C-alpha positions as CSV (number, residue, x, y, z in Angstrom):
1,M,184.4,26.5,53.2
2,N,184.3,30.0,51.6
3,I,181.5,32.4,50.5
4,T,181.3,33.3,46.8
5,S,178.6,35.9,46.9
6,I,176.2,37.9,49.0
7,A,172.7,38.8,47.6
8,I,170.5,41.1,49.6
9,K,167.0,42.2,48.8
10,N,164.9,44.7,50.7
11,I,166.9,44.4,53.9
12,G,167.0,47.7,55.9
13,I,168.0,50.5,53.6
14,L,169.3,48.1,50.9
15,K,167.0,47.4,48.0
16,D,168.8,45.0,45.7
17,V,172.5,44.4,46.4
18,T,174.8,41.7,45.1
19,I,178.5,41.4,46.0
20,E,180.6,38.9,44.2
21,V,183.2,37.6,46.7
22,N,186.2,36.9,44.5
23,N,189.0,38.5,46.6
24,P,190.5,37.8,50.0
25,L,189.5,41.2,51.3
26,I,186.1,42.8,50.5
27,A,186.1,46.5,51.6
28,V,182.8,48.3,51.8
29,F,183.1,52.1,52.0
30,G,180.5,54.8,52.7
31,E,179.3,57.5,55.0
32,P,177.3,56.7,58.2
33,K,173.8,55.1,57.8
34,Q,174.2,54.4,54.1
35,G,173.9,50.6,54.5
36,K,177.5,49.4,55.0
37,S,176.9,47.7,58.4
38,T,173.7,46.2,57.1
39,I,175.6,44.3,54.5
40,L,177.9,42.9,57.2
41,K,175.0,42.1,59.5
42,A,173.1,40.4,56.6
43,A,176.1,38.0,56.2
44,K,175.4,37.0,59.8
45,W,171.6,37.1,59.8
46,V,171.5,34.6,56.9
47,F,172.6,31.9,59.3
48,G,169.8,32.4,61.8
49,G,169.3,34.2,65.1
50,E,167.3,37.2,66.1
51,V,166.8,40.1,63.7
52,P,165.5,43.7,64.2
53,E,161.8,44.2,63.8
54,D,162.4,46.7,61.0
55,I,164.7,44.5,59.0
56,I,162.3,44.6,55.9
57,R,162.7,47.7,53.8
58,H,160.0,50.2,54.3
59,G,157.0,49.6,52.0
60,C,158.0,46.1,51.2
61,Q,156.4,42.8,52.2
62,E,159.2,40.4,51.5
63,A,163.0,40.4,52.0
64,S,165.8,37.9,51.6
65,I,169.5,37.2,52.1
66,K,171.4,34.6,50.1
67,V,175.0,33.7,50.5
68,G,176.8,31.5,48.0
69,L,179.0,28.8,49.5
70,N,181.8,26.6,48.1
71,D,184.5,24.2,49.3
72,P,187.4,22.7,47.4
73,S,186.2,19.2,48.4
74,W,182.7,19.8,46.9
75,T,181.6,18.7,43.5
76,A,178.6,21.1,43.5
77,P,178.2,24.6,44.9
78,G,175.9,25.4,47.8
79,Y,174.2,28.4,49.5
80,A,172.5,29.6,52.6
81,E,169.3,31.6,52.3
82,R,166.9,33.2,54.7
83,T,163.7,35.0,53.8
84,F,161.4,37.4,55.8
85,Y,157.8,38.6,55.4
86,R,155.3,40.9,57.0
87,A,152.5,39.0,58.8
88,A,148.9,40.1,58.7
89,D,149.3,41.9,62.1
90,G,152.3,43.9,60.7
91,S,154.9,42.0,62.6
92,T,158.1,40.7,60.9
93,K,158.4,36.9,60.5
94,S,161.4,34.8,59.5
95,R,161.2,31.6,57.5
96,A,163.5,28.7,58.3
97,V,167.1,28.9,56.9
98,T,167.7,26.9,53.7
99,L,171.2,25.4,53.6
100,V,172.6,23.6,50.6
101,M,176.1,22.0,50.9
102,N,177.7,20.2,48.0
103,G,174.4,20.2,46.2
104,E,172.5,18.6,49.1
105,V,169.7,20.4,51.0
106,K,170.3,19.9,54.7
107,K,167.3,18.8,56.7
108,R,168.6,20.2,59.9
109,P,170.4,23.3,58.8
110,S,170.8,24.7,62.4
111,D,172.9,21.7,63.4
112,E,175.2,22.1,60.3
113,I,175.5,25.9,60.9
114,K,176.7,25.3,64.5
115,K,179.5,23.1,63.1
116,I,180.8,25.7,60.7
117,L,180.3,29.0,62.4
118,N,183.1,30.7,64.4
119,P,181.5,32.6,67.4
120,F,183.7,35.6,66.5
121,L,182.0,35.7,63.1
122,I,178.6,36.2,64.7
123,D,179.9,38.9,67.1
124,Q,183.3,40.5,66.7
125,D,182.9,41.7,70.4
126,H,182.4,38.1,71.5
127,F,185.6,38.2,73.7
128,V,184.9,41.7,74.9
129,K,181.4,40.9,76.1
130,M,182.7,37.9,78.2
131,S,182.8,38.1,81.9
132,D,186.2,38.1,83.6
133,T,185.7,34.5,84.6
134,A,184.6,33.5,81.1
135,R,187.6,35.3,79.6
136,T,190.0,33.6,81.9
137,K,188.5,30.2,81.1
138,F,188.6,30.9,77.4
139,L,192.3,31.9,77.5
140,A,193.2,29.0,79.7
141,E,191.6,26.6,77.2
142,L,193.3,28.4,74.4
143,L,196.6,27.9,76.1
144,G,195.8,24.3,77.1
145,V,196.0,25.2,80.8
146,D,193.9,23.2,83.3
147,T,193.3,25.2,86.5
148,S,190.2,23.2,87.4
149,D,191.8,21.7,90.6
150,I,193.0,25.1,91.8
151,D,189.6,26.7,90.9
152,K,187.8,23.9,92.8
153,V,190.0,24.5,95.9
154,I,189.4,28.3,95.6
155,L,185.6,27.8,95.2
156,E,185.2,25.3,98.1
157,T,187.5,27.3,100.4
158,E,185.7,30.6,99.7
159,K,182.4,28.9,100.4
160,K,183.7,27.7,103.8
161,A,185.2,31.1,104.5
162,S,181.8,32.8,103.7
163,D,180.0,30.4,106.1
164,Q,182.7,31.1,108.7
165,R,182.1,34.9,108.4
166,V,178.4,34.4,108.9
167,K,179.1,32.3,112.0
168,I,181.5,34.9,113.4
169,K,179.0,37.7,112.8
170,A,176.4,35.7,114.8
171,Y,178.5,36.0,117.9
172,G,177.6,39.7,118.3
173,N,179.0,41.6,121.3
174,I,180.4,39.4,124.1
175,D,181.0,40.8,127.6
176,T,184.0,39.1,129.1
177,A,184.5,41.4,132.2
178,P,185.5,39.2,135.2
179,V,182.8,38.4,137.7
180,E,183.5,36.8,141.2
181,D,181.7,33.6,142.2
182,V,179.5,33.5,145.4
183,D,178.3,30.6,147.6
184,V,174.6,31.0,147.7
185,D,174.0,27.6,149.4
186,D,176.2,28.6,152.4
187,L,174.0,31.7,153.1
188,K,170.9,29.5,152.7
189,K,172.2,27.0,155.3
190,K,172.9,29.8,157.8
191,K,169.3,31.1,157.4
192,D,167.9,27.5,157.6
193,V,169.8,27.0,161.0
194,I,168.2,30.2,162.5
195,V,164.7,29.5,161.1
196,D,164.9,25.8,162.3
197,A,165.8,27.0,165.9
198,W,162.9,29.4,165.9
199,R,160.5,26.8,164.7
200,S,161.7,24.4,167.5
201,Q,161.2,27.1,170.1
202,K,157.8,28.0,168.6
203,E,156.7,24.3,168.7
204,A,157.7,24.0,172.4
205,V,155.8,27.1,173.4
206,E,152.8,26.1,171.5
207,K,152.8,22.7,173.1
208,H,153.0,24.2,176.5
209,N,150.2,26.6,175.8
210,D,148.0,23.9,174.4
211,A,148.3,22.1,177.7
212,A,147.7,25.2,179.8
213,R,144.6,26.5,178.0
214,P,142.3,23.6,179.1
215,I,143.3,24.1,182.8
216,N,142.9,27.9,182.6
217,N,139.5,27.5,180.9
218,K,138.4,25.1,183.6
219,R,139.4,27.6,186.3
220,E,137.3,30.2,184.8
221,R,134.3,27.8,184.7
222,V,134.9,26.8,188.4
223,A,135.1,30.3,189.6
224,A,131.9,31.1,187.8
225,E,130.2,28.1,189.3
226,I,131.4,29.3,192.9
227,D,129.7,32.6,192.4
228,S,126.5,31.0,191.3
229,V,126.2,28.6,194.2
230,K,127.1,31.0,197.0
231,A,123.4,31.2,197.8
232,E,123.4,27.5,198.4
233,I,126.6,27.6,200.3
234,E,125.3,25.6,203.2
235,R,123.9,22.9,201.0
236,L,127.0,22.8,199.0
237,T,129.5,23.3,201.8
238,E,130.9,19.9,201.4
239,R,131.1,20.4,197.6
240,A,132.7,23.8,198.2
241,K,135.3,22.2,200.4
242,N,136.1,19.7,197.7
243,L,136.3,22.3,195.1
244,A,138.4,24.6,197.3
245,G,140.6,21.6,197.8
246,W,140.9,21.1,194.2
247,L,141.9,24.7,193.7
248,V,144.6,24.2,196.2
249,D,145.8,21.2,194.4
250,N,145.8,22.9,191.1
251,P,147.4,26.3,191.3
252,D,147.3,28.8,188.4
253,V,149.8,28.0,185.5
254,S,151.5,30.9,183.8
255,I,151.1,31.5,179.9
256,D,154.4,32.2,178.2
257,P,154.4,34.7,175.3
258,I,155.4,33.2,171.8
259,P,158.8,34.6,170.8
260,E,158.9,36.8,167.7
261,M,160.4,35.5,164.5
262,P,164.0,36.5,164.2
263,D,164.9,39.3,161.7
264,T,166.5,37.6,158.6
265,H,166.1,40.7,156.3
266,E,169.9,41.1,155.9
267,L,170.3,37.4,155.0
268,D,167.3,37.5,152.6
269,E,168.9,40.5,150.8
270,A,172.2,38.8,150.8
271,I,170.7,35.7,149.3
272,S,168.9,37.7,146.6
273,N,172.2,39.5,145.7
274,A,174.1,36.2,145.7
275,K,171.6,34.7,143.3
276,A,172.1,37.7,140.9
277,Q,175.8,37.5,141.4
278,K,175.7,33.7,140.7
279,L,173.8,34.4,137.5
280,R,176.3,37.0,136.4
281,F,179.1,34.6,137.2
282,T,177.5,31.8,135.1
283,T,177.0,34.3,132.2
284,Y,180.6,35.3,132.6
285,L,181.8,31.7,132.2
286,E,179.6,31.2,129.2
287,N,180.9,34.4,127.6
288,K,184.5,33.3,128.2
289,K,183.7,30.1,126.3
290,R,182.0,32.0,123.5
291,A,184.8,34.5,123.3
292,Q,187.3,31.7,123.0
293,A,185.1,30.0,120.3
294,L,185.0,33.3,118.5
295,E,188.8,33.6,118.5
296,D,189.1,30.0,117.3
297,D,186.7,30.6,114.5
298,K,188.5,33.8,113.5
299,A,191.8,31.8,113.4
300,L,190.1,29.2,111.2
301,L,188.8,31.9,108.9
302,R,192.4,33.4,108.6
303,V,193.6,29.9,107.6
304,M,190.9,29.6,105.0
305,E,191.6,33.1,103.6
306,E,195.3,32.3,103.5
307,S,194.5,29.1,101.6
308,V,192.4,31.0,99.1
309,K,195.2,33.5,98.8
310,E,197.9,30.8,98.2
311,A,195.7,29.0,95.7
312,R,195.1,32.3,93.8
313,I,198.8,33.0,93.8
314,E,199.5,29.5,92.6
315,K,196.9,30.0,89.8
316,K,198.3,33.4,88.8
317,S,201.8,32.1,88.8
318,L,200.7,29.2,86.5
319,L,198.8,31.4,84.2
320,F,201.6,34.0,83.9
321,S,204.2,31.3,83.3
322,I,202.5,30.1,80.2
323,S,201.5,33.4,78.6
324,E,204.5,33.2,76.2
325,S,202.9,30.2,74.5
326,C,199.7,32.0,73.7
327,P,199.0,31.8,69.9
328,I,197.7,35.4,70.0
329,E,200.5,37.9,70.1
330,G,200.2,40.3,73.0
331,L,197.5,38.3,74.8
332,G,198.2,36.6,78.1
333,F,198.2,37.0,81.9
334,N,200.1,39.5,84.0
335,E,201.8,38.8,87.3
336,E,198.5,39.3,89.1
337,G,196.8,36.7,87.0
338,D,194.7,39.3,85.1
339,I,194.2,39.0,81.3
340,V,196.1,41.6,79.4
341,F,196.4,42.4,75.7
342,E,199.2,44.6,74.4
343,N,200.1,45.3,78.1
344,T,196.6,46.6,78.7
345,H,194.0,45.1,81.1
346,V,191.1,43.6,79.0
347,S,188.6,45.8,80.9
348,M,190.6,48.9,79.7
349,L,191.1,48.0,76.0
350,S,190.6,50.7,73.4
351,T,188.2,50.2,70.4
352,S,191.1,49.4,68.1
353,Q,192.6,46.9,70.6
354,N,189.3,45.2,71.0
355,M,189.0,44.8,67.2
356,R,192.5,43.5,66.8
357,L,192.0,41.1,69.6
358,S,188.7,39.9,68.2
359,S,190.3,39.3,64.8
360,A,193.2,37.4,66.4
361,C,190.7,35.2,68.4
362,F,188.7,34.6,65.2
363,S,191.8,33.2,63.5
364,V,192.8,30.9,66.4
365,I,189.2,29.6,66.9
366,G,188.7,29.2,63.2
367,K,191.7,26.9,62.9
368,A,190.1,24.6,65.4
369,I,186.8,24.4,63.5
370,E,187.0,21.6,60.9
371,N,185.6,22.6,57.5
372,G,184.4,25.9,59.1
373,L,183.2,28.9,57.2
374,N,186.3,30.9,56.3
375,L,184.6,34.3,56.7
376,E,185.7,37.1,59.0
377,I,183.6,40.2,59.4
378,I,185.1,43.5,60.6
379,D,182.7,46.4,61.2
380,R,184.1,49.9,61.9
381,A,187.4,48.9,60.4
382,E,188.6,52.5,60.5
383,S,188.9,52.0,64.3
384,L,191.5,49.2,64.0
385,G,194.4,51.6,64.5
386,R,196.1,50.3,61.4
387,S,195.4,50.1,57.7
388,I,192.7,47.6,56.6
389,W,195.0,46.8,53.7
390,E,197.3,44.9,56.1
391,F,194.5,42.4,56.5
392,T,194.9,41.2,52.9
393,E,198.0,39.3,53.9
394,K,196.2,37.7,56.8
395,A,193.3,36.7,54.5
396,E,195.6,35.1,52.0
397,K,197.7,33.4,54.7
398,E,194.7,31.9,56.5
399,N,192.6,31.3,53.4
400,L,190.0,33.7,54.7
401,T,187.5,36.0,53.1
402,I,187.5,39.2,55.2
403,L,184.4,41.4,54.8
404,A,185.0,44.9,56.2
405,A,183.0,48.1,56.5
406,I,184.9,51.4,56.6
407,V,183.4,54.9,57.2
408,G,184.6,57.4,54.6
409,Q,185.7,57.4,51.0
410,A,187.8,54.7,49.3
411,S,191.4,55.8,48.7
412,A,192.9,55.8,45.3
413,D,195.8,53.5,46.2
414,I,193.8,50.3,46.6
415,P,196.0,47.2,46.7
416,E,195.6,44.2,44.4
417,N,193.4,41.3,45.7
418,V,191.0,43.7,47.3
419,G,187.4,44.0,46.3
420,V,186.1,47.6,46.9
421,F,182.5,48.6,47.0
422,V,180.9,52.0,47.8
423,V,177.4,52.2,49.4
424,E,175.3,55.3,49.2
425,N,171.6,55.4,50.1
426,G,171.3,51.7,49.9
427,E,172.8,51.5,46.4
428,I,176.2,49.8,45.9
429,Q,178.9,50.6,43.4
430,N,181.7,48.2,42.5
431,L,184.9,50.0,41.9
432,G,186.2,47.1,40.0
433,K,188.9,45.8,42.3
């Protein structure tokens, strides 16, 4: 499908511009901020998407873009049209895109547009703006390389390795200095023997004293009673004899002193120290186990990291080996598995390299789009690093219409099959090519 014309009214600086697209290459020349890029952008905006708030020309209420369409298989021409207006609040509004193909108005134009548009038409920096992962995926698909199994291994192993690093970090600092064990129970038993012996001795003495105390108490009462009855000694002589006899029969019993509790201070201190030592020993054993577990986990992490490394090497080797089959000359993978274009890493491409790469990607992707729109847009074409006229051959070979904007004045030696226009202050002049 080709475009046949571009009609622009009140878009940006452009008042009323119509370009007949009747050559493979349409070159729009002019100085900066004269409306060249606006023409190229209008060819994209007509198919939908966001537009700048100031898209409508200053002082105007309505604006429109209309692109004529045709295809060799059609019996009637078509077009895509999009209009804009200022709302009551001053904001810019866009009406739905009108799409006519082969004389038929499409009820769901957005669905049809998705089918015919090359992503590099909408944005020539489409590849440049991709992430490294997206670029690798894009190029792998372009080359027909399936690295999904390797990518899955890398992803899963890196996830496990990440979890393993968290586990290892949780160990913290482990003290594995040797600590001697000690038998606390043996010291306790020694103390128990001494204390038990003292308790037995104490019980025997207390039993003896319990038996002696009633006798001694009674002696005291008897002696007191003798003193009190001396005045009645005669009357109580017989009683006194009996009592005196009793005293004879019951001599005084000695009271033994209770032995002092033995000194176990040293053993108590030894037991306390032994308990502390036992705790240190237990901690030491636990630390040895944790230290061994840490070493085991580190070893497992090394295996995981090595697996990721090997998988990456395998993927890089695979990608590098198939670079020669890339349909885009100069684009492929280096030995490290990084994407390169013209021997330059994609993150380091110059403006001209990015533009050449975008154009090459456009061609490859365009071939895969059945009945796609054969339109390529190149802004800042003076930055390509080579003459824009060389693209005439590409346009004819690939049945494309290339719309290019170039800063500067049009040269006098314009090739055939090139339409040349000059834009100045929003006005366009057809140089007749």
